[in-house]
C-alpha positions in Angstrom: -104.2 -56.2 88.9 -107.1 -56.3 91.3 -106.9 -54.4 94.5 -106.7 -56.6 97.6 -107.5 -53.8 100.0 -109.6 -50.7 99.3 -110.3 -47.8 101.6 -113.0 -45.7 99.8 -114.0 -42.1 100.7 -112.8 -42.4 104.3 -113.7 -39.4 106.4 -112.8 -38.8 110.1 -113.7 -35.7 112.0 -112.6 -35.5 115.7 -114.7 -34.0 118.5 -112.6 -30.7 118.4 -113.6 -30.2 114.8 -110.3 -31.2 113.3 -110.8 -33.0 109.9 -108.2 -35.7 110.0 -109.3 -37.5 106.8 -111.5 -35.9 104.1 -112.8 -38.6 101.6 -109.4 -40.3 101.5 -109.0 -43.1 99.0 -106.3 -45.8 99.3 -105.9 -49.2 97.7 -103.2 -51.9 97.8 -102.7 -55.0 95.7 -101.8 -58.5 97.0 -98.1 -59.0 97.0 -96.9 -55.4 96.9 -95.1 -52.9 99.2 -97.1 -49.7 99.1 -95.8 -46.5 100.7 -98.0 -43.8 102.3 -96.2 -40.5 102.5 -97.4 -37.1 103.7 -96.6 -34.3 106.1 -97.0 -34.9 109.8 -100.6 -34.2 110.5 -101.6 -35.0 107.0 -103.8 -37.9 108.2 -101.6 -41.0 107.5 -101.7 -42.3 111.1 -105.4 -41.7 111.5 -106.1 -43.6 108.3 -104.0 -46.6 109.5 -105.6 -46.5 112.9 -109.0 -47.0 111.2 -107.6 -49.8 109.2 -106.3 -51.5 112.4 -109.6 -50.9 114.3 -108.2 -48.3 116.7 -110.4 -45.5 115.3 -113.7 -45.7 113.5 -114.4 -43.8 110.3 -117.4 -41.4 110.2 -117.9 -42.1 106.5 -116.5 -44.5 103.9 -115.9 -48.1 103.3 -113.1 -50.6 104.0 -113.1 -53.5 101.6 -110.8 -56.6 101.9 -110.9 -59.2 99.1 -114.1 -57.8 97.7 -116.0 -57.8 101.0 -116.8 -54.7 103.1 -115.5 -55.1 106.7 -116.4 -53.3 109.9 -113.2 -53.1 111.9 -114.4 -52.0 115.4 -111.3 -53.1 117.3 -107.7 -54.3 116.7 -109.0 -57.9 117.4 -111.4 -57.5 114.5 -108.6 -56.2 112.3 -106.4 -59.2 113.3 -109.2 -61.6 112.4 -109.5 -59.8 109.0 -105.8 -60.6 108.4 -104.4 -57.1 109.3 -101.3 -56.7 111.5 -99.5 -53.5 112.6 -96.0 -52.8 113.8 -96.1 -49.5 115.7 -93.1 -47.1 115.7 -92.9 -47.7 119.5 -92.8 -51.5 120.0 -95.7 -53.2 121.9 -93.5 -55.9 123.5 -93.3 -57.0 127.1 -89.5 -56.8 127.9 -89.5 -59.3 130.7 -91.1 -62.1 128.6 -89.4 -64.3 126.1 -89.7 -63.9 122.3 -92.1 -66.9 122.1 -94.3 -65.5 125.0 -94.6 -62.2 123.2 -95.4 -63.7 119.9 -98.3 -65.8 121.1 -99.9 -63.2 123.4 -103.6 -63.4 122.7 -103.5 -66.9 121.2 -101.8 -68.7 124.0 -101.5 -72.5 123.5 -102.5 -74.6 126.4 -101.8 -78.2 127.6 -104.7 -79.1 129.9 -105.2 -76.1 132.0 -101.6 -74.8 131.8 -99.8 -72.6 129.3 -97.8 -74.8 126.8 -94.4 -73.1 126.5 -93.0 -75.7 124.2 -95.9 -75.3 121.8 -95.4 -71.5 121.9 -91.7 -72.0 121.0 -92.6 -74.4 118.2 -95.1 -71.9 116.7 -92.5 -69.2 116.8 -89.8 -71.3 115.3 -92.1 -72.5 112.5 -93.0 -68.9 111.6 -89.4 -67.8 111.7 -88.3 -70.7 109.5 -91.1 -70.1 107.0 -90.3 -66.4 106.5 -86.5 -66.4 107.0 -86.2 -64.7 110.5 -83.3 -65.7 112.6 -84.6 -65.2 116.2 -84.1 -67.2 119.4 -87.6 -67.9 120.7 -86.3 -68.5 124.2 -84.4 -65.1 124.5 -85.9 -62.4 126.7 -87.0 -59.3 124.7 -85.1 -57.0 127.1 -81.8 -58.5 125.9 -82.5 -58.0 122.2 -81.2 -55.3 119.9 -83.7 -52.8 118.4 -83.5 -54.5 115.0 -84.4 -57.9 116.5 -87.2 -56.5 118.5 -88.7 -55.2 115.3 -88.5 -58.7 113.8 -90.3 -60.1 116.8 -93.1 -57.6 116.2 -93.4 -58.7 112.6 -93.3 -62.4 113.6 -96.0 -61.7 116.2 -98.3 -60.3 113.4 -97.5 -63.2 111.0 -98.2 -65.9 113.6 -101.7 -64.4 114.0 -102.4 -64.9 110.2 -101.5 -61.4 109.0 -101.8 -60.9 105.3 -101.8 -57.1 105.3 -98.9 -55.7 107.4 -98.7 -52.0 108.3 -95.3 -50.7 109.2 -95.1 -47.2 110.9 -91.6 -45.6 110.4 -89.9 -49.1 110.7 -86.4 -47.9 110.1 -86.4 -44.9 112.4 -84.0 -46.5 114.9 -82.2 -49.0 112.7 -78.6 -48.9 111.4 -78.0 -49.1 107.6 -77.1 -52.8 108.0 -80.3 -53.5 110.0 -82.3 -51.6 107.4 -80.8 -53.6 104.6 -81.6 -56.8 106.4 -85.2 -55.7 107.1 -85.7 -54.8 103.4 -84.6 -58.3 102.4 -87.2 -59.8 104.7 -89.9 -57.5 103.6 -89.2 -58.3 99.9 -89.5 -62.0 100.9 -92.9 -61.4 102.5 -94.0 -59.6 99.3 -92.9 -62.6 97.3 -95.0 -64.8 99.7 -98.1 -62.8 98.7 -98.2 -60.4 101.7 -99.3 -56.8 101.2 -97.1 -54.4 103.1 -98.1 -50.8 103.9 -94.9 -48.8 104.5 -95.2 -45.4 106.3 -92.0 -43.4 106.1 -90.5 -40.0 105.9 -87.3 -41.4 104.4 -88.0 -41.0 100.7 -84.8 -42.7 99.6 -86.1 -45.9 101.3 -89.5 -45.5 99.7 -87.8 -45.3 96.3 -85.6 -48.4 97.1 -88.2 -50.7 98.6 -91.7 -49.8 97.4 -93.8 -50.6 94.3 -96.2 -47.7 94.6 -96.7 -44.6 96.8 -99.9 -42.8 97.8 -99.4 -39.2 98.9 -101.8 -37.6 101.4 -101.8 -33.8 102.1 -104.0 -32.0 104.6 -106.3 -35.0 105.0 -106.8 -35.6 101.3 -105.4 -38.0 98.8 -103.1 -36.1 96.4 -102.0 -38.9 94.1 -101.0 -42.5 93.5 -97.7 -43.0 91.7 -95.7 -46.0 90.4 -92.4 -45.7 92.2 -90.2 -45.9 89.1 -92.0 -42.9 87.6 -91.3 -40.4 90.4 -88.2 -39.0 92.0 -87.7 -38.2 95.7 -88.1 -34.5 94.8 -91.4 -35.3 93.1 -92.8 -37.1 96.2 -91.7 -34.4 98.6 -93.3 -31.7 96.4 -96.5 -33.6 96.3 -96.4 -33.9 100.1 -95.9 -30.3 100.9 -97.0 -28.5 97.7 -93.6 -26.8 97.2 -90.1 -27.8 96.2 -88.1 -29.0 99.1 -84.3 -29.4 99.5 -83.6 -32.8 100.9 -79.9 -32.0 101.5 -79.2 -28.7 103.2 -76.2 -26.8 101.7 -73.7 -25.3 104.2 -70.3 -23.7 104.2 -67.4 -25.3 106.1 -67.7 -24.6 109.9 -65.4 -22.0 111.5 -65.4 -23.1 115.1 -64.0 -20.9 117.9 -63.9 -21.3 121.7 -65.2 -24.3 123.6 -68.7 -23.9 125.0 -69.2 -27.5 126.3 -66.4 -29.6 127.6 -67.0 -33.2 128.8 -64.0 -34.9 130.5 -63.7 -38.6 131.7 -67.4 -38.8 132.3 -68.8 -41.8 134.1 -72.5 -42.4 134.7 -74.3 -45.3 136.5 -78.0 -46.2 136.0 -80.6 -47.0 138.6 -79.4 -50.5 139.2 -75.7 -49.5 139.6 -74.6 -50.5 136.1 -72.0 -48.2 134.5 -73.7 -47.0 131.3 -71.3 -44.1 130.3 -67.6 -44.9 130.6 -64.8 -42.3 130.5 -66.4 -40.2 127.8 -64.5 -37.0 126.7 -65.4 -34.5 124.0 -66.1 -30.8 123.4 -68.4 -28.6 121.4 -67.2 -25.2 120.1 -68.9 -22.0 119.1 -69.9 -22.2 115.4 -70.0 -26.0 115.0 -72.5 -28.9 115.0 -71.2 -32.1 116.7 -73.3 -35.1 116.0 -73.7 -38.2 118.2 -74.7 -41.4 116.5 -75.3 -44.8 118.0 -77.8 -47.6 118.2 -80.4 -47.0 121.0 -79.2 -48.1 124.4 -75.5 -47.4 124.1 -75.3 -44.6 126.6 -76.5 -41.6 124.6 -79.7 -41.1 126.6 -77.8 -41.0 129.9 -75.1 -38.7 128.4 -77.6 -36.2 127.1 -79.6 -36.3 130.4 -76.4 -35.5 132.3 -75.5 -32.6 130.1 -79.0 -31.1 130.3 -79.2 -31.5 134.1 -81.7 -34.4 134.1 -79.3 -37.1 135.4 -76.7 -37.1 138.1 -73.1 -38.1 137.2 -70.5 -39.3 139.7 -67.3 -39.4 137.7 -65.6 -36.8 135.6 -66.9 -33.3 134.7 -69.2 -31.5 132.4 -68.5 -27.8 132.0 -70.7 -25.2 130.2 -68.8 -22.0 129.5 -66.3 -23.0 132.2 -68.9 -23.8 134.9 -69.7 -27.3 136.2 -73.1 -28.4 135.0 -73.7 -30.6 138.1 -73.7 -27.6 140.4 -76.6 -25.9 138.7 -80.3 -26.6 138.5 -82.1 -26.6 135.1 -83.2 -23.0 135.5 -79.6 -22.0 136.1 -78.4 -23.9 133.1 -81.0 -22.2 130.9 -79.9 -18.8 132.2 -76.4 -19.7 131.3 -77.5 -20.4 127.7 -78.3 -24.1 127.5 -81.5 -25.0 125.6 -82.8 -28.5 125.0 -85.1 -30.1 122.4 -85.8 -33.4 124.1 -86.5 -36.7 122.4 -89.7 -37.3 124.5 -91.7 -34.2 123.6 -94.8 -35.2 125.6 -93.0 -35.9 128.9 -90.2 -33.3 128.8 -91.1 -30.9 126.0 -94.6 -29.6 126.7 -97.4 -29.3 129.2 -100.1 -31.1 127.2 -103.1 -29.4 128.9 -101.7 -25.9 128.4 -102.1 -23.8 125.3 -99.7 -23.5 122.5 -98.8 -19.9 123.4 -98.4 -20.8 127.1 -95.9 -23.6 126.1 -94.0 -21.3 123.8 -93.3 -18.6 126.4 -93.1 -21.0 129.4 -89.4 -20.2 129.9 -89.7 -16.5 129.1 -92.8 -15.5 131.0 -90.8 -13.6 133.6 -89.1 -11.5 130.9 -90.0 -7.8 130.6 -91.3 -8.4 127.1 -94.1 -10.6 128.4 -94.6 -9.6 132.0 -94.9 -6.5 134.2 -94.4 -6.6 138.0 -97.9 -7.8 138.6 -99.5 -9.0 135.3 -98.5 -10.8 132.2 -98.7 -8.9 128.9 -101.3 -11.0 127.0 -101.3 -8.9 123.9 -97.5 -9.1 123.6 -97.6 -12.8 124.2 -100.2 -13.3 121.5 -98.4 -11.2 118.9 -95.1 -13.0 119.4 -96.5 -16.5 119.6 -98.6 -15.9 116.5 -95.3 -15.0 114.7 -93.7 -18.2 115.9 -96.7 -20.3 114.9 -96.4 -19.0 111.4 -92.6 -19.1 111.2 -92.4 -22.7 112.5 -95.3 -24.0 110.4 -97.5 -25.1 113.4 -100.8 -26.4 112.0 -103.4 -25.3 114.5 -106.6 -23.2 114.9 -104.9 -20.6 117.1 -102.4 -20.2 119.9 -105.2 -20.8 122.4 -105.5 -24.4 121.3 -104.3 -27.1 123.8 -101.0 -28.6 122.8 -102.4 -32.1 123.4 -104.8 -31.6 120.6 -102.0 -31.3 118.0 -100.4 -34.0 116.0 -97.0 -35.3 117.3 -95.1 -33.4 114.6 -96.8 -30.1 115.4 -96.1 -30.6 119.1 -92.5 -31.0 118.2 -92.6 -27.7 116.2 -93.9 -25.9 119.4 -90.9 -27.3 121.3 -88.4 -26.3 118.7 -89.9 -22.8 118.4 -89.6 -22.2 122.1 -86.1 -23.5 122.4 -84.6 -21.9 119.3 -86.1 -18.5 120.2 -84.7 -18.6 123.8 -81.3 -17.2 124.9 -78.9 -19.9 123.8 -75.2 -20.6 123.7 -75.4 -24.4 123.6 -78.3 -26.0 121.7 -78.9 -29.7 122.5 -81.1 -31.2 119.8 -82.3 -34.7 120.5 -84.1 -36.1 117.5 -85.2 -32.6 116.5 -87.1 -33.6 113.3 -88.5 -37.0 114.4 -92.0 -37.4 113.2 -92.0 -34.1 111.3 -92.8 -33.7 107.6 -90.1 -32.9 105.0 -91.1 -29.2 104.7 -90.8 -28.5 108.4 -87.7 -30.7 108.7 -86.0 -28.6 106.0 -86.9 -25.4 107.8 -85.6 -26.7 111.2 -82.4 -28.0 109.6 -81.8 -24.7 107.8 -82.3 -22.8 111.1 -79.8 -25.1 112.8 -77.2 -24.3 110.1 -78.1 -20.6 110.4 -77.6 -20.6 114.2 -74.3 -22.5 113.8 -73.1 -19.7 111.4 -74.2 -17.2 114.0 -71.7 -18.8 116.5 -74.0 -21.1 118.4 -72.6 -24.5 119.7 -74.9 -27.3 118.7 -75.0 -30.9 119.9 -77.1 -33.1 117.7 -78.4 -36.6 118.5 -80.4 -38.2 115.7 -81.4 -41.7 114.6 -81.8 -40.3 111.0 -78.3 -41.0 109.6 -79.0 -38.8 106.6 -79.8 -35.9 108.9 -76.9 -36.4 111.2 -74.4 -36.7 108.3 -75.8 -33.8 106.4 -75.8 -31.4 109.4 -72.8 -32.5 111.5 -69.4 -30.9 111.1 -67.8 -33.7 113.2 -69.3 -36.9 114.5 -69.0 -39.1 117.6 -70.2 -42.7 117.6 -71.2 -44.3 120.9 -71.0 -48.0 121.5 -71.2 -49.9 124.8 -71.2 -46.6 126.7 -67.9 -45.5 125.2 -66.9 -43.4 122.3 -66.2 -46.0 119.7 -65.2 -43.6 116.9 -64.7 -39.9 116.2 -64.8 -38.3 112.8 -63.5 -34.7 112.8 -64.5 -34.5 109.1 -67.3 -36.6 107.7 -67.0 -35.5 104.0 -65.9 -39.0 102.9 -67.8 -41.0 105.5 -70.6 -43.3 104.1 -73.7 -44.4 106.0 -72.5 -48.0 105.6 -69.1 -47.3 107.2 -70.8 -45.4 110.0 -73.1 -48.4 110.6 -70.1 -50.7 111.2 -69.0 -48.4 114.0 -72.5 -48.2 115.4 -72.8 -52.0 115.6 -69.3 -52.3 117.2 -68.0 -54.3 114.2 -65.3 -51.6 113.9 -63.7 -49.5 116.7 -61.1 -46.8 116.8 -58.1 -46.6 119.1 -58.0 -44.1 122.0 -55.3 -42.2 120.0 -57.7 -41.8 117.1 -60.5 -40.7 119.3 -58.4 -38.2 121.2 -59.2 -35.4 118.8 -62.8 -35.3 120.1 -61.6 -33.1 123.0 -60.4 -29.7 122.0 -58.2 -28.4 124.8 
């Protein structure tokens, strides 16, 4: 079958000398779902940015339907029939679905915007491709799954024939993922070409027709999906065998480290977003928190880590009230935090890797005398962490902002895991990280649990949270909707029902979340 899209010998070198793509070749057929897999920093995102006109290749050709194209901007890419749904949605929350869908191609009636025509265009597209979306609803009121559908409809309305999806299931429940896959298969049957970027190899196997693997900026191979296993793909990505499920012994929890009782939190507009939440985390256990985005997890974690004020109930770390300490005081007491937003809360982007790694330890005797920092000691130690945590960089002197997102995350994890810790709060610890580094971080979490650390894990990756957690809390509507003290027999599908609020446990069933 003839290729509909061809990217031939694509090379991209950034100003800092980093070779993002080195003669990469990628092709896709009309009416197929084609996965691109690779480690974080392998060059997948850069390749897709060039296809969508965000970046310009230094060398190589992009050919669509037999004709070479020069994609100098996203507008040119859209004109060429290319659409992209980014991992972080590009929607205006205060506008309606229809208003978001027609942004850039606004219909007019005379000199005025024609809202009814915008609604009609949105409805026609939804009907054609099987999307059930209310065009008059405001985006801010939609679930994450529906917002993603809006992004896809937005691309289709503009004539998209090649659709790029960047980690599309990262924040979806199993039920929402299943629904998305049905619609993507329908688009495939309609003749659309879908490029599917994902770290979830089980989904790549389930959905895609072929997979291209990129490693260290080069094309490693192109495979028919029925001819490779998940292990084959992961080995091609990292060059070594990788365990996708981390083995662990049954936890042996001891005393409480974190105790949350009857917690109530209000947001900036006075809405109660966390309601009477009680649970505890003990030495030697990993407690997972699952939930669809926007159900109170963010505010709960911010309160535990000292980033948000709470007005009802209590949070105690080793018997001391969290609300009475500043962040430095909490860290000195043994709380460390891998934040979800690595660029805002995790690193100082303009500082070097080594400066970020020792930022919370610079006043320790190991790295500082009374008057001066011990630069040689800092270099020796941070070089060890760079190697241990698989940070791809030129040296520890490199600015963190020059790294890929996954490598920035590794810098954060290296700093937090190497600090004095009793309670480790891990918020999306492996998001955007390749399978090799993910395996390393997950193994380290199990190791630290076995050493007696208390770990609170928040993850949108249900495979990760079910593999690592010893017990699991589900949040829905700001409350604990379910508690599983043992998740051995829990399926992702069953978990999804509780995350969506279809099922809910009684207060008596949830009571075991708090260990007195």
